[in-house]
KOLKOL-482391 format. One record per atom (N, C-alpha, C, O): z, y, x; residue number from 1; atom name. Coordinates in Angstrom, 3 decimals. Last residue first. Layout:
// KOLKOL-482391
VOLUM_Z_Y_X_NUM_CA
...
// end
This chain:
// KOLKOL-482391
VOLUM_-48.172_-84.065_39.868_148_N
VOLUM_-47.124_-84.851_39.160_148_CA
VOLUM_-46.064_-83.971_38.567_148_C
VOLUM_-45.124_-84.468_37.947_148_O
VOLUM_-51.352_-82.575_39.228_147_N
VOLUM_-50.086_-82.502_39.950_147_CA
VOLUM_-49.018_-83.273_39.173_147_C
VOLUM_-48.952_-83.159_37.949_147_O
VOLUM_-54.595_-84.007_39.338_146_N
VOLUM_-53.440_-83.518_38.561_146_CA
VOLUM_-52.168_-83.558_39.406_146_C
VOLUM_-51.958_-84.478_40.196_146_O
VOLUM_-56.839_-82.907_41.943_145_N
VOLUM_-56.147_-83.972_41.205_145_CA
VOLUM_-54.960_-83.398_40.446_145_C
VOLUM_-54.380_-82.400_40.873_145_O
VOLUM_-59.353_-80.440_41.350_144_N
VOLUM_-58.117_-80.822_42.031_144_CA
VOLUM_-57.463_-81.956_41.241_144_C
VOLUM_-57.523_-81.971_40.011_144_O
VOLUM_-62.848_-80.965_41.305_143_N
VOLUM_-61.613_-80.779_40.553_143_CA
VOLUM_-60.424_-81.214_41.408_143_C
VOLUM_-60.484_-82.228_42.103_143_O
VOLUM_-65.185_-79.206_43.033_142_N
VOLUM_-64.459_-80.471_43.007_142_CA
VOLUM_-63.121_-80.192_42.341_142_C
VOLUM_-62.368_-79.309_42.753_142_O
VOLUM_-68.320_-77.808_42.864_141_N
VOLUM_-66.928_-77.663_42.457_141_CA
VOLUM_-66.309_-79.054_42.418_141_C
VOLUM_-66.873_-79.972_41.823_141_O
VOLUM_-70.400_-77.593_45.756_140_N
VOLUM_-70.116_-78.053_44.413_140_CA
VOLUM_-68.632_-77.880_44.132_140_C
VOLUM_-67.808_-77.815_45.045_140_O
VOLUM_-72.947_-77.057_48.098_139_N
VOLUM_-71.745_-76.550_47.447_139_CA
VOLUM_-71.588_-77.180_46.067_139_C
VOLUM_-72.553_-77.280_45.308_139_O
VOLUM_-75.392_-78.035_48.988_138_N
VOLUM_-74.168_-78.617_49.535_138_CA
VOLUM_-72.902_-78.170_48.814_138_C
VOLUM_-71.876_-78.843_48.911_138_O
VOLUM_-78.416_-79.108_47.820_137_N
VOLUM_-77.425_-78.061_47.651_137_CA
VOLUM_-76.080_-78.643_48.039_137_C
VOLUM_-75.665_-79.654_47.473_137_O
VOLUM_-80.761_-80.528_50.088_136_N
VOLUM_-79.752_-80.655_49.044_136_CA
VOLUM_-78.865_-79.433_49.004_136_C
VOLUM_-78.599_-78.804_50.029_136_O
VOLUM_-82.555_-80.371_52.254_135_N
VOLUM_-83.080_-80.439_50.900_135_CA
VOLUM_-82.058_-80.527_49.794_135_C
VOLUM_-82.450_-80.598_48.629_135_O
VOLUM_-81.335_-79.994_54.712_134_N
VOLUM_-81.881_-81.307_54.412_134_CA
VOLUM_-82.272_-81.465_52.962_134_C
VOLUM_-82.321_-82.591_52.467_134_O
VOLUM_-80.624_-77.430_55.191_133_N
VOLUM_-79.570_-78.331_54.728_133_CA
VOLUM_-80.092_-79.728_54.414_133_C
VOLUM_-79.347_-80.560_53.896_133_O
VOLUM_-83.001_-76.198_55.883_132_N
VOLUM_-81.925_-76.199_56.866_132_CA
VOLUM_-80.852_-77.223_56.496_132_C
VOLUM_-80.236_-77.821_57.378_132_O
VOLUM_-84.372_-76.450_53.503_131_N
VOLUM_-84.905_-77.109_54.698_131_CA
VOLUM_-83.809_-77.238_55.746_131_C
VOLUM_-83.699_-78.265_56.416_131_O
VOLUM_-82.769_-74.795_51.886_130_N
VOLUM_-82.843_-76.234_51.613_130_CA
VOLUM_-83.370_-76.999_52.820_130_C
VOLUM_-82.871_-78.080_53.132_130_O
VOLUM_-83.274_-72.289_53.018_129_N
VOLUM_-81.916_-72.821_53.058_129_CA
VOLUM_-81.927_-74.335_52.817_129_C
VOLUM_-81.184_-75.073_53.464_129_O
VOLUM_-86.007_-72.040_52.433_128_N
VOLUM_-85.564_-72.019_53.833_128_CA
VOLUM_-84.164_-72.618_53.956_128_C
VOLUM_-83.894_-73.372_54.891_128_O
VOLUM_-86.022_-72.108_49.596_127_N
VOLUM_-86.680_-73.164_50.361_127_CA
VOLUM_-86.232_-73.190_51.810_127_C
VOLUM_-86.087_-74.273_52.377_127_O
VOLUM_-85.030_-70.274_47.801_126_N
VOLUM_-84.070_-71.074_48.554_126_CA
VOLUM_-84.697_-72.129_49.429_126_C
VOLUM_-83.984_-72.978_49.966_126_O
VOLUM_-86.527_-68.455_46.440_125_N
VOLUM_-86.554_-69.825_45.928_125_CA
VOLUM_-85.655_-70.772_46.713_125_C
VOLUM_-85.522_-71.940_46.350_125_O
VOLUM_-86.073_-66.065_47.871_124_N
VOLUM_-85.577_-66.218_46.507_124_CA
VOLUM_-85.582_-67.645_45.996_124_C
VOLUM_-84.724_-68.013_45.194_124_O
VOLUM_-85.175_-65.020_50.725_123_N
VOLUM_-85.911_-66.192_50.280_123_CA
VOLUM_-85.419_-66.590_48.894_123_C
VOLUM_-84.466_-67.358_48.761_123_O
VOLUM_-83.633_-63.139_51.874_122_N
VOLUM_-84.651_-62.651_50.944_122_CA
VOLUM_-85.507_-63.781_50.389_122_C
VOLUM_-86.465_-63.529_49.658_122_O
VOLUM_-82.041_-64.573_53.605_121_N
VOLUM_-81.395_-63.902_52.468_121_CA
VOLUM_-82.406_-63.405_51.451_121_C
VOLUM_-82.072_-63.262_50.275_121_O
VOLUM_-82.928_-65.738_55.886_120_N
VOLUM_-83.376_-66.345_54.637_120_CA
VOLUM_-82.768_-65.666_53.411_120_C
VOLUM_-82.961_-66.137_52.290_120_O
VOLUM_-82.864_-62.698_57.665_119_N
VOLUM_-83.028_-64.151_57.694_119_CA
VOLUM_-83.538_-64.675_56.372_119_C
VOLUM_-84.476_-64.122_55.799_119_O
VOLUM_-82.427_-60.041_58.065_118_N
VOLUM_-81.983_-60.597_56.794_118_CA
VOLUM_-82.123_-62.113_56.727_118_C
VOLUM_-81.565_-62.748_55.832_118_O
VOLUM_-83.378_-59.792_60.738_117_N
VOLUM_-82.121_-59.177_60.330_117_CA
VOLUM_-81.565_-59.819_59.060_117_C
VOLUM_-80.371_-60.109_58.982_117_O
VOLUM_-85.858_-61.017_60.717_116_N
VOLUM_-84.811_-61.597_61.555_116_CA
VOLUM_-83.440_-61.070_61.117_116_C
VOLUM_-82.457_-61.811_61.123_116_O
VOLUM_-87.163_-59.281_58.937_115_N
VOLUM_-87.076_-60.708_58.622_115_CA
VOLUM_-85.994_-61.395_59.446_115_C
VOLUM_-85.286_-62.263_58.935_115_O
VOLUM_-86.984_-56.805_60.230_114_N
VOLUM_-86.294_-57.006_58.953_114_CA
VOLUM_-86.140_-58.481_58.614_114_C
VOLUM_-85.115_-58.894_58.069_114_O
VOLUM_-86.546_-55.666_63.148_113_N
VOLUM_-87.203_-56.866_62.645_113_CA
VOLUM_-86.468_-57.266_61.368_113_C
VOLUM_-85.461_-57.972_61.414_113_O
VOLUM_-86.997_-52.546_64.387_112_N
VOLUM_-86.182_-53.303_63.429_112_CA
VOLUM_-87.021_-54.464_62.926_112_C
VOLUM_-88.086_-54.262_62.344_112_O
VOLUM_-87.042_-51.413_67.784_111_N
VOLUM_-87.757_-51.894_66.599_111_CA
VOLUM_-86.797_-52.660_65.687_111_C
VOLUM_-85.891_-53.342_66.166_111_O
VOLUM_-85.426_-51.013_69.939_110_N
VOLUM_-85.631_-49.882_69.046_110_CA
VOLUM_-86.345_-50.289_67.758_110_C
VOLUM_-86.259_-49.584_66.753_110_O
VOLUM_-85.164_-52.963_71.852_109_N
VOLUM_-84.265_-53.017_70.703_109_CA
VOLUM_-84.448_-51.887_69.711_109_C
VOLUM_-83.704_-51.802_68.734_109_O
VOLUM_-86.051_-50.996_74.680_108_N
VOLUM_-85.845_-52.306_74.066_108_CA
VOLUM_-84.856_-52.223_72.904_108_C
VOLUM_-83.853_-51.513_72.967_108_O
VOLUM_-88.173_-48.384_74.867_107_N
VOLUM_-86.749_-48.630_74.646_107_CA
VOLUM_-86.572_-49.985_73.957_107_C
VOLUM_-86.902_-50.121_72.779_107_O
VOLUM_-90.798_-47.586_75.043_106_N
VOLUM_-90.176_-48.122_76.254_106_CA
VOLUM_-88.673_-48.375_76.111_106_C
VOLUM_-87.976_-48.558_77.109_106_O
VOLUM_-91.542_-46.579_72.542_105_N
VOLUM_-92.090_-47.850_73.007_105_CA
VOLUM_-91.391_-48.421_74.223_105_C
VOLUM_-91.393_-49.638_74.413_105_O
VOLUM_-90.282_-45.399_69.926_104_N
VOLUM_-89.971_-45.202_71.337_104_CA
VOLUM_-90.356_-46.520_72.002_104_C
VOLUM_-89.569_-47.466_72.016_104_O
VOLUM_-91.925_-44.111_67.062_103_N
VOLUM_-91.591_-45.242_67.925_103_CA
VOLUM_-91.298_-44.786_69.350_103_C
VOLUM_-91.971_-43.914_69.899_103_O
VOLUM_-90.638_-42.046_64.470_102_N
VOLUM_-91.503_-42.201_65.643_102_CA
VOLUM_-90.993_-43.318_66.554_102_C
VOLUM_-89.792_-43.450_66.786_102_O
VOLUM_-90.136_-43.461_61.284_101_N
VOLUM_-89.497_-42.898_62.470_101_CA
VOLUM_-90.430_-43.092_63.662_101_C
VOLUM_-90.962_-44.185_63.853_101_O
VOLUM_-91.304_-44.887_59.305_100_N
VOLUM_-91.721_-43.489_59.437_100_CA
VOLUM_-91.125_-42.815_60.669_100_C
VOLUM_-91.554_-41.727_61.055_100_O
VOLUM_-90.107_-47.347_59.276_99_N
VOLUM_-91.489_-47.273_59.772_99_CA
VOLUM_-91.964_-45.841_59.960_99_C
VOLUM_-92.922_-45.598_60.694_99_O
VOLUM_-87.672_-46.786_58.113_98_N
VOLUM_-87.696_-47.206_59.518_98_CA
VOLUM_-89.099_-47.113_60.101_98_C
VOLUM_-89.263_-46.831_61.288_98_O
VOLUM_-88.572_-46.150_55.544_97_N
VOLUM_-87.855_-45.147_56.331_97_CA
VOLUM_-87.936_-45.513_57.813_97_C
VOLUM_-88.229_-44.668_58.658_97_O
VOLUM_-89.697_-48.539_54.647_96_N
VOLUM_-90.550_-47.353_54.821_96_CA
VOLUM_-89.877_-46.263_55.660_96_C
VOLUM_-90.546_-45.540_56.397_96_O
VOLUM_-87.289_-50.230_54.677_95_N
VOLUM_-88.429_-50.455_55.583_95_CA
VOLUM_-89.313_-49.209_55.727_95_C
VOLUM_-89.654_-48.852_56.855_95_O
VOLUM_-85.421_-49.659_52.636_94_N
VOLUM_-85.222_-49.116_53.979_94_CA
VOLUM_-86.429_-49.259_54.906_94_C
VOLUM_-86.573_-48.470_55.840_94_O
VOLUM_-86.465_-50.872_50.307_93_N
VOLUM_-85.976_-49.490_50.272_93_CA
VOLUM_-85.920_-48.889_51.666_93_C
VOLUM_-86.322_-47.743_51.866_93_O
VOLUM_-87.041_-53.461_51.012_92_N
VOLUM_-88.141_-52.619_50.536_92_CA
VOLUM_-87.745_-51.145_50.473_92_C
VOLUM_-88.603_-50.268_50.576_92_O
VOLUM_-84.421_-54.325_51.587_91_N
VOLUM_-85.427_-54.254_52.652_91_CA
VOLUM_-86.565_-53.324_52.241_91_C
VOLUM_-87.004_-52.492_53.035_91_O
VOLUM_-83.378_-54.177_48.966_90_N
VOLUM_-82.775_-53.390_50.051_90_CA
VOLUM_-83.781_-53.225_51.189_90_C
VOLUM_-83.974_-52.121_51.696_90_O
VOLUM_-85.020_-56.047_47.670_89_N
VOLUM_-85.024_-54.657_47.223_89_CA
VOLUM_-84.444_-53.736_48.301_89_C
VOLUM_-84.959_-52.641_48.525_89_O
VOLUM_-84.254_-58.370_49.030_88_N
VOLUM_-85.647_-57.915_49.131_88_CA
VOLUM_-85.744_-56.446_48.715_88_C
VOLUM_-86.474_-55.678_49.342_88_O
VOLUM_-81.624_-58.503_48.104_87_N
VOLUM_-81.878_-58.316_49.544_87_CA
VOLUM_-83.298_-57.821_49.771_87_C
VOLUM_-83.525_-56.949_50.610_87_O
VOLUM_-82.122_-59.020_45.383_86_N
VOLUM_-81.494_-57.757_45.788_86_CA
VOLUM_-81.732_-57.482_47.271_86_C
VOLUM_-82.011_-56.345_47.652_86_O
VOLUM_-83.238_-61.569_45.575_85_N
VOLUM_-84.021_-60.485_44.961_85_CA
VOLUM_-83.454_-59.132_45.361_85_C
VOLUM_-84.206_-58.200_45.646_85_O
VOLUM_-81.065_-62.905_46.714_84_N
VOLUM_-82.336_-62.812_47.440_84_CA
VOLUM_-83.199_-61.681_46.888_84_C
VOLUM_-83.813_-60.929_47.645_84_O
VOLUM_-79.191_-62.696_44.647_83_N
VOLUM_-78.915_-62.079_45.946_83_CA
VOLUM_-80.198_-61.915_46.759_83_C
VOLUM_-80.390_-60.893_47.418_83_O
VOLUM_-80.504_-64.217_42.686_82_N
VOLUM_-80.193_-62.801_42.444_82_CA
VOLUM_-79.941_-62.077_43.763_82_C
VOLUM_-80.428_-60.965_43.966_82_O
VOLUM_-80.607_-66.734_43.923_81_N
VOLUM_-81.857_-66.046_43.566_81_CA
VOLUM_-81.607_-64.560_43.340_81_C
VOLUM_-82.413_-63.728_43.757_81_O
VOLUM_-77.814_-67.242_44.148_80_N
VOLUM_-78.667_-67.160_45.336_80_CA
VOLUM_-79.976_-66.437_45.065_80_C
VOLUM_-80.415_-65.621_45.875_80_O
VOLUM_-77.120_-67.399_41.463_79_N
VOLUM_-76.537_-66.336_42.286_79_CA
VOLUM_-77.378_-66.154_43.548_79_C
VOLUM_-77.626_-65.023_43.967_79_O
VOLUM_-78.617_-69.713_40.848_78_N
VOLUM_-78.895_-68.451_40.171_78_CA
VOLUM_-78.334_-67.265_40.950_78_C
VOLUM_-79.000_-66.239_41.083_78_O
VOLUM_-77.474_-71.676_42.514_77_N
VOLUM_-78.906_-71.399_42.580_77_CA
VOLUM_-79.218_-70.032_41.980_77_C
VOLUM_-80.004_-69.274_42.549_77_O
VOLUM_-74.772_-71.627_41.678_76_N
VOLUM_-75.135_-71.350_43.071_76_CA
VOLUM_-76.609_-70.956_43.192_76_C
VOLUM_-76.943_-70.004_43.897_76_O
VOLUM_-75.028_-72.334_38.912_75_N
VOLUM_-74.445_-71.058_39.336_75_CA
VOLUM_-74.884_-70.690_40.753_75_C
VOLUM_-75.319_-69.564_40.995_75_O
VOLUM_-76.159_-74.898_39.127_74_N
VOLUM_-76.873_-73.844_38.393_74_CA
VOLUM_-76.350_-72.473_38.811_74_C
VOLUM_-77.134_-71.552_39.041_74_O
VOLUM_-74.119_-76.213_40.555_73_N
VOLUM_-75.465_-76.103_41.134_73_CA
VOLUM_-76.262_-74.996_40.453_73_C
VOLUM_-76.964_-74.237_41.122_73_O
VOLUM_-72.006_-76.033_38.682_72_N
VOLUM_-71.885_-75.430_40.004_72_CA
VOLUM_-73.255_-75.212_40.628_72_C
VOLUM_-73.525_-74.140_41.170_72_O
VOLUM_-73.071_-77.585_36.642_71_N
VOLUM_-72.798_-76.167_36.403_71_CA
VOLUM_-72.682_-75.424_37.732_71_C
VOLUM_-73.202_-74.318_37.880_71_O
VOLUM_-73.114_-80.055_38.008_70_N
VOLUM_-74.355_-79.472_37.504_70_CA
VOLUM_-74.177_-77.975_37.256_70_C
VOLUM_-75.044_-77.182_37.622_70_O
VOLUM_-70.419_-80.496_38.530_69_N
VOLUM_-71.354_-80.385_39.657_69_CA
VOLUM_-72.667_-79.746_39.218_69_C
VOLUM_-73.267_-78.980_39.972_69_O
VOLUM_-69.364_-80.631_35.846_68_N
VOLUM_-68.955_-79.588_36.793_68_CA
VOLUM_-69.934_-79.406_37.956_68_C
VOLUM_-70.244_-78.274_38.326_68_O
VOLUM_-71.923_-81.162_33.385_67_N
VOLUM_-70.940_-81.713_34.324_67_CA
VOLUM_-70.577_-80.615_35.313_67_C
VOLUM_-71.404_-79.747_35.594_67_O
VOLUM_-72.283_-79.312_30.356_66_N
VOLUM_-72.720_-79.608_31.721_66_CA
VOLUM_-71.581_-80.217_32.531_66_C
VOLUM_-70.422_-79.834_32.379_66_O
VOLUM_-71.528_-78.414_27.927_65_N
VOLUM_-71.898_-79.831_28.007_65_CA
VOLUM_-72.347_-80.235_29.412_65_C
VOLUM_-72.747_-81.379_29.629_65_O
VOLUM_-71.076_-75.728_28.331_64_N
VOLUM_-69.948_-76.582_27.916_64_CA
VOLUM_-70.260_-78.068_28.055_64_C
VOLUM_-69.362_-78.880_28.276_64_O
VOLUM_-73.434_-74.410_28.784_63_N
VOLUM_-72.611_-74.754_29.946_63_CA
VOLUM_-71.485_-75.728_29.586_63_C
VOLUM_-71.001_-76.466_30.445_63_O
VOLUM_-74.406_-73.678_26.317_62_N
VOLUM_-74.979_-74.861_26.957_62_CA
VOLUM_-74.113_-75.348_28.127_62_C
VOLUM_-74.067_-76.543_28.421_62_O
VOLUM_-73.618_-71.338_25.046_61_N
VOLUM_-72.690_-72.464_25.083_61_CA
VOLUM_-73.207_-73.717_25.766_61_C
VOLUM_-72.507_-74.730_25.791_61_O
VOLUM_-75.438_-69.089_25.273_60_N
VOLUM_-75.526_-70.064_24.177_60_CA
VOLUM_-74.668_-71.319_24.275_60_C
VOLUM_-74.990_-72.306_23.614_60_O
VOLUM_-74.744_-68.246_28.638_59_N
VOLUM_-75.574_-68.080_27.446_59_CA
VOLUM_-75.422_-69.288_26.517_59_C
VOLUM_-75.288_-70.413_26.998_59_O
VOLUM_-72.354_-66.609_30.435_58_N
VOLUM_-72.803_-67.934_30.028_58_CA
VOLUM_-73.515_-67.768_28.695_58_C
VOLUM_-72.959_-67.219_27.743_58_O
VOLUM_-72.521_-64.224_32.994_57_N
VOLUM_-72.532_-64.483_31.558_57_CA
VOLUM_-73.068_-65.891_31.301_57_C
VOLUM_-74.082_-66.307_31.861_57_O
VOLUM_-71.164_-62.154_35.273_56_N
VOLUM_-71.519_-63.550_35.082_56_CA
VOLUM_-71.403_-63.832_33.590_56_C
VOLUM_-70.332_-63.696_32.999_56_O
VOLUM_-71.492_-59.376_37.466_55_N
VOLUM_-71.338_-59.920_36.111_55_CA
VOLUM_-71.811_-61.367_36.107_55_C
VOLUM_-72.728_-61.746_36.835_55_O
VOLUM_-71.433_-58.905_40.174_54_N
VOLUM_-70.925_-57.867_39.270_54_CA
VOLUM_-70.707_-58.377_37.859_54_C
VOLUM_-69.845_-57.877_37.136_54_O
VOLUM_-71.106_-60.134_43.337_53_N
VOLUM_-71.269_-60.556_41.955_53_CA
VOLUM_-70.638_-59.507_41.053_53_C
VOLUM_-69.440_-59.244_41.152_53_O
VOLUM_-72.761_-58.514_46.029_52_N
VOLUM_-71.519_-58.820_45.312_52_CA
VOLUM_-71.820_-59.160_43.853_52_C
VOLUM_-72.681_-58.545_43.224_52_O
VOLUM_-74.897_-57.713_47.494_51_N
VOLUM_-74.860_-59.114_47.092_51_CA
VOLUM_-73.623_-59.498_46.321_51_C
VOLUM_-73.437_-60.668_45.988_51_O
VOLUM_-74.964_-55.074_47.789_50_N
VOLUM_-74.393_-55.816_48.909_50_CA
VOLUM_-74.259_-57.301_48.578_50_C
VOLUM_-73.592_-58.050_49.292_50_O
VOLUM_-75.987_-54.197_45.357_49_N
VOLUM_-76.796_-54.041_46.561_49_CA
VOLUM_-76.241_-54.768_47.775_49_C
VOLUM_-76.990_-55.053_48.709_49_O
VOLUM_-74.845_-56.687_42.943_48_N
VOLUM_-75.063_-55.341_43.449_48_CA
VOLUM_-75.806_-55.370_44.774_48_C
VOLUM_-76.204_-56.431_45.254_48_O
VOLUM_-75.913_-59.013_40.399_47_N
VOLUM_-75.356_-58.701_41.712_47_CA
VOLUM_-75.702_-57.271_42.085_47_C
VOLUM_-76.696_-56.709_41.625_47_O
VOLUM_-75.445_-60.977_37.578_46_N
VOLUM_-75.835_-59.658_38.062_46_CA
VOLUM_-75.147_-59.435_39.396_46_C
VOLUM_-73.940_-59.641_39.519_46_O
VOLUM_-76.604_-63.901_35.864_45_N
VOLUM_-75.752_-63.253_36.861_45_CA
VOLUM_-76.340_-61.897_37.239_45_C
VOLUM_-77.554_-61.696_37.224_45_O
VOLUM_-76.476_-66.220_33.278_44_N
VOLUM_-77.080_-64.965_33.725_44_CA
VOLUM_-76.104_-64.299_34.692_44_C
VOLUM_-74.921_-64.148_34.384_44_O
VOLUM_-77.192_-69.528_32.212_43_N
VOLUM_-76.348_-68.594_32.957_43_CA
VOLUM_-77.151_-67.360_33.319_43_C
VOLUM_-78.341_-67.437_33.625_43_O
VOLUM_-79.064_-71.037_30.892_42_N
VOLUM_-77.668_-71.215_30.508_42_CA
VOLUM_-76.743_-70.171_31.122_42_C
VOLUM_-75.640_-69.946_30.623_42_O
VOLUM_-81.783_-71.246_31.476_41_N
VOLUM_-81.344_-70.157_30.609_41_CA
VOLUM_-79.883_-70.289_30.158_41_C
VOLUM_-79.504_-69.709_29.141_41_O
VOLUM_-82.703_-72.822_33.435_40_N
VOLUM_-82.453_-73.480_32.152_40_CA
VOLUM_-81.882_-72.513_31.104_40_C
VOLUM_-81.545_-72.917_29.990_40_O
VOLUM_-82.835_-70.968_35.497_39_N
VOLUM_-84.081_-71.572_35.013_39_CA
VOLUM_-83.887_-72.257_33.664_39_C
VOLUM_-84.800_-72.272_32.839_39_O
VOLUM_-80.687_-68.128_34.876_38_N
VOLUM_-80.975_-69.460_35.432_38_CA
VOLUM_-82.237_-70.026_34.793_38_C
VOLUM_-82.646_-69.620_33.705_38_O
VOLUM_-81.558_-64.743_35.308_37_N
VOLUM_-81.171_-65.814_34.395_37_CA
VOLUM_-81.553_-67.143_35.021_37_C
VOLUM_-82.618_-67.270_35.626_37_O
VOLUM_-80.394_-61.894_37.024_36_N
VOLUM_-81.264_-63.069_37.023_36_CA
VOLUM_-80.687_-64.096_36.058_36_C
VOLUM_-79.473_-64.293_36.000_36_O
VOLUM_-80.326_-58.512_37.829_35_N
VOLUM_-79.847_-59.545_36.909_35_CA
VOLUM_-80.876_-60.667_36.871_35_C
VOLUM_-82.072_-60.425_36.708_35_O
VOLUM_-79.261_-56.239_40.240_34_N
VOLUM_-80.310_-57.162_39.829_34_CA
VOLUM_-79.669_-58.210_38.935_34_C
VOLUM_-78.598_-58.734_39.244_34_O
VOLUM_-78.640_-52.765_40.844_33_N
VOLUM_-78.187_-54.127_40.569_33_CA
VOLUM_-79.400_-54.940_40.138_33_C
VOLUM_-80.424_-54.395_39.727_33_O
VOLUM_-77.755_-49.598_42.292_32_N
VOLUM_-78.703_-50.678_42.012_32_CA
VOLUM_-77.999_-51.990_41.688_32_C
VOLUM_-76.913_-52.278_42.191_32_O
VOLUM_-76.179_-47.553_43.129_31_N
VOLUM_-76.287_-47.742_41.684_31_CA
VOLUM_-77.133_-48.961_41.303_31_C
VOLUM_-77.217_-49.315_40.127_31_O
VOLUM_-76.539_-47.688_45.832_30_N
VOLUM_-75.167_-47.731_45.319_30_CA
VOLUM_-75.170_-48.036_43.823_30_C
VOLUM_-74.266_-48.700_43.316_30_O
VOLUM_-79.252_-47.242_46.119_29_N
VOLUM_-78.754_-48.612_46.217_29_CA
VOLUM_-77.313_-48.750_45.734_29_C
VOLUM_-76.915_-49.820_45.276_29_O
VOLUM_-79.405_-44.450_45.850_28_N
VOLUM_-80.106_-45.316_44.901_28_CA
VOLUM_-79.550_-46.741_44.932_28_C
VOLUM_-79.395_-47.371_43.886_28_O
VOLUM_-77.845_-43.657_48.080_27_N
VOLUM_-77.457_-43.253_46.722_27_CA
VOLUM_-78.102_-44.186_45.691_27_C
VOLUM_-77.433_-44.657_44.771_27_O
VOLUM_-79.353_-44.711_50.185_26_N
VOLUM_-77.977_-45.164_49.967_26_CA
VOLUM_-77.508_-44.839_48.557_26_C
VOLUM_-76.849_-45.656_47.914_26_O
VOLUM_-81.697_-43.183_49.881_25_N
VOLUM_-81.743_-44.641_49.730_25_CA
VOLUM_-80.345_-45.191_49.456_25_C
VOLUM_-80.175_-46.046_48.586_25_O
VOLUM_-80.676_-40.625_50.454_24_N
VOLUM_-81.259_-40.900_49.141_24_CA
VOLUM_-81.301_-42.407_48.877_24_C
VOLUM_-80.978_-42.855_47.777_24_O
VOLUM_-79.918_-41.001_53.120_23_N
VOLUM_-78.903_-40.622_52.124_23_CA
VOLUM_-79.408_-40.906_50.712_23_C
VOLUM_-78.648_-41.377_49.865_23_O
VOLUM_-82.440_-41.524_54.238_22_N
VOLUM_-81.401_-42.563_54.273_22_CA
VOLUM_-80.312_-42.260_53.228_22_C
VOLUM_-79.846_-43.165_52.537_22_O
VOLUM_-83.678_-39.041_53.844_21_N
VOLUM_-84.250_-40.245_53.228_21_CA
VOLUM_-83.220_-41.373_53.177_21_C
VOLUM_-83.139_-42.096_52.184_21_O
VOLUM_-82.057_-37.381_55.423_20_N
VOLUM_-82.140_-37.151_53.975_20_CA
VOLUM_-82.683_-38.386_53.257_20_C
VOLUM_-82.202_-38.738_52.180_20_O
VOLUM_-82.609_-38.480_57.969_19_N
VOLUM_-81.230_-38.456_57.456_19_CA
VOLUM_-81.222_-38.272_55.932_19_C
VOLUM_-80.460_-38.939_55.233_19_O
VOLUM_-85.321_-37.911_58.167_18_N
VOLUM_-84.867_-39.303_58.134_18_CA
VOLUM_-83.464_-39.384_57.558_18_C
VOLUM_-83.170_-40.264_56.749_18_O
VOLUM_-85.213_-35.114_58.270_17_N
VOLUM_-85.976_-35.769_57.208_17_CA
VOLUM_-85.526_-37.226_57.046_17_C
VOLUM_-85.370_-37.713_55.926_17_O
VOLUM_-83.746_-34.782_60.619_16_N
VOLUM_-83.189_-34.301_59.347_16_CA
VOLUM_-83.903_-34.947_58.165_16_C
VOLUM_-83.268_-35.289_57.168_16_O
VOLUM_-85.566_-35.877_62.465_15_N
VOLUM_-84.229_-36.439_62.311_15_CA
VOLUM_-83.618_-36.039_60.972_15_C
VOLUM_-83.039_-36.873_60.275_15_O
VOLUM_-87.715_-34.122_62.209_14_N
VOLUM_-87.896_-35.535_61.859_14_CA
VOLUM_-86.546_-36.204_61.630_14_C
VOLUM_-86.396_-37.006_60.709_14_O
VOLUM_-86.474_-31.798_63.177_13_N
VOLUM_-86.995_-31.815_61.811_13_CA
VOLUM_-87.183_-33.271_61.340_13_C
VOLUM_-86.847_-33.605_60.204_13_O
VOLUM_-85.956_-32.595_65.783_12_N
VOLUM_-84.830_-32.265_64.902_12_CA
VOLUM_-85.263_-32.277_63.435_12_C
VOLUM_-84.511_-32.710_62.562_12_O
VOLUM_-88.595_-32.889_66.696_11_N
VOLUM_-87.696_-34.037_66.685_11_CA
VOLUM_-86.510_-33.797_65.749_11_C
VOLUM_-86.109_-34.695_65.009_11_O
VOLUM_-89.503_-30.269_66.473_10_N
VOLUM_-90.149_-31.328_65.684_10_CA
VOLUM_-89.236_-32.555_65.574_10_C
VOLUM_-89.120_-33.171_64.515_10_O
VOLUM_-87.819_-29.033_68.359_9_N
VOLUM_-87.779_-28.596_66.955_9_CA
VOLUM_-88.400_-29.653_66.046_9_C
VOLUM_-87.881_-29.911_64.961_9_O
VOLUM_-88.686_-30.370_70.678_8_N
VOLUM_-87.305_-30.511_70.231_8_CA
VOLUM_-87.172_-30.122_68.762_8_C
VOLUM_-86.486_-30.805_68.001_8_O
VOLUM_-91.300_-29.430_70.838_7_N
VOLUM_-91.067_-30.867_70.671_7_CA
VOLUM_-89.652_-31.118_70.173_7_C
VOLUM_-89.439_-31.992_69.332_7_O
VOLUM_-90.768_-26.699_71.242_6_N
VOLUM_-91.510_-27.138_70.056_6_CA
VOLUM_-91.288_-28.627_69.786_6_C
VOLUM_-91.108_-29.033_68.638_6_O
VOLUM_-89.403_-26.746_73.701_5_N
VOLUM_-88.726_-26.207_72.504_5_CA
VOLUM_-89.424_-26.664_71.228_5_C
VOLUM_-88.763_-26.984_70.241_5_O
VOLUM_-91.311_-27.679_75.462_4_N
VOLUM_-90.159_-28.518_75.154_4_CA
VOLUM_-89.465_-28.047_73.885_4_C
VOLUM_-88.995_-28.860_73.088_4_O
VOLUM_-94.742_-27.062_74.561_3_N
VOLUM_-93.459_-26.620_75.117_3_CA
VOLUM_-92.314_-27.519_74.634_3_C
VOLUM_-92.359_-28.051_73.525_3_O
VOLUM_-97.355_-29.453_75.131_2_N
VOLUM_-96.518_-28.703_74.201_2_CA
VOLUM_-95.215_-28.262_74.862_2_C
VOLUM_-94.642_-29.016_75.648_2_O
VOLUM_-100.003_-29.139_77.412_1_N
VOLUM_-98.806_-29.836_76.968_1_CA
VOLUM_-97.952_-28.890_76.134_1_C
VOLUM_-97.854_-27.694_76.409_1_O
// end
């Protein structure tokens, strides 16, 4: 059996390696963004690593002829796809780090279930969200009535 001092030194080395990998991942994700164009090419959105909207661009004036509900649906769908793509990038960045950490088999909750953690956030086509909502997009812009 290995001396305790050697096992402790290995554990500390693994901890430091993991800490450095996490710091590198955080640095890369701080600068990361994803840009997605709507299917009809009328809107382009950019989101950051936390799903925050960083840019919204309307392409070629097509949005001007869209009904408010249609524009809302295009925006929601495109932002959702961008966020899903970014969430997948975050998972892909951190998963290798979590898988490289030695497993503690007798400790409940030590495993990371990325799919449960992120849920449908990585579902780029929105099929899981649509199934949950009965197949319809529920968000839409409703105009306020004119004030007297």
